[in-house]
C-alpha positions in Angstrom: -180.8 93.5 10.0 -176.9 95.1 9.7 -175.7 91.5 8.6 -178.3 91.7 6.2 -176.9 94.8 4.6 -173.7 93.5 4.7 -174.7 90.5 2.9 -176.4 92.8 0.4 -173.2 94.7 -0.3 -171.0 91.4 -0.5 -173.4 90.0 -3.3 -174.2 93.2 -4.8 -177.6 93.0 -4.4 -178.1 96.7 -2.9 -181.2 97.8 -3.7 -184.7 96.6 -1.7 -187.3 94.8 -4.0 -190.8 94.4 -3.2 -191.5 91.2 -4.9 -191.4 87.6 -4.5 -188.6 87.0 -6.2 -186.0 89.3 -4.6 -187.9 89.6 -1.5 -185.6 89.0 1.7 -186.8 85.0 2.0 -185.5 84.5 -1.6 -182.1 86.3 -1.1 -181.8 83.9 2.2 -182.6 80.8 0.1 -179.9 81.9 -2.7 -177.1 79.6 -2.2 -174.3 82.6 -2.4 -176.3 85.3 -0.4 -177.1 82.8 2.5 -173.1 82.2 2.6 -172.4 85.8 2.8 -175.3 86.4 5.1 -173.5 83.4 7.2 -170.7 85.5 7.0 -171.7 88.7 8.1 -173.5 87.4 11.0 -169.9 85.5 11.9 -168.4 88.9 11.4 -170.7 90.5 13.7 -170.4 88.3 16.4 -166.5 88.7 16.5 -166.8 92.7 16.7 -166.0 94.8 20.1 -168.9 96.8 20.7 -169.3 100.0 22.8 -172.1 102.5 23.3 -172.9 105.8 24.6 -176.2 106.2 26.5 -178.0 109.5 25.8 -181.7 109.7 26.9 -182.6 112.5 25.1 -184.1 112.0 21.5 -183.0 115.1 19.9 -179.2 115.0 21.5 -179.1 111.2 20.3 -179.9 112.2 17.0 -177.3 114.9 17.0 -175.0 112.4 18.7 -175.4 109.7 16.3 -174.7 112.1 13.2 -172.0 113.7 14.7 -170.4 110.3 15.4 -170.9 109.0 11.9 -169.2 111.9 10.4 -166.1 112.1 12.4 -165.6 108.6 12.3 -166.4 108.3 8.6 -168.6 105.2 9.0 -169.6 104.0 5.6 -173.2 102.4 6.8 -175.0 105.1 8.3 -176.5 106.9 5.4 -179.5 108.2 7.4 -182.1 107.3 4.4 -185.5 106.7 5.3 -186.0 103.4 3.9 
């Protein structure tokens, strides 16, 4: 999902569409988008990931919001999609 979002940003196709022409399957068939998607997956494979385990759902939600604000993460928009 994250790689797909990065590919959307790279290709300027930011909005989700609910039709066959702009479906996920159609985007992946587009050569420019497919290349961007492959690059995004390769980029993610090279990332150094770390995590904090928090079992309490409320504390987990608050921690995610706090960390995204402190680190100014551009991909945590908290929109309901």
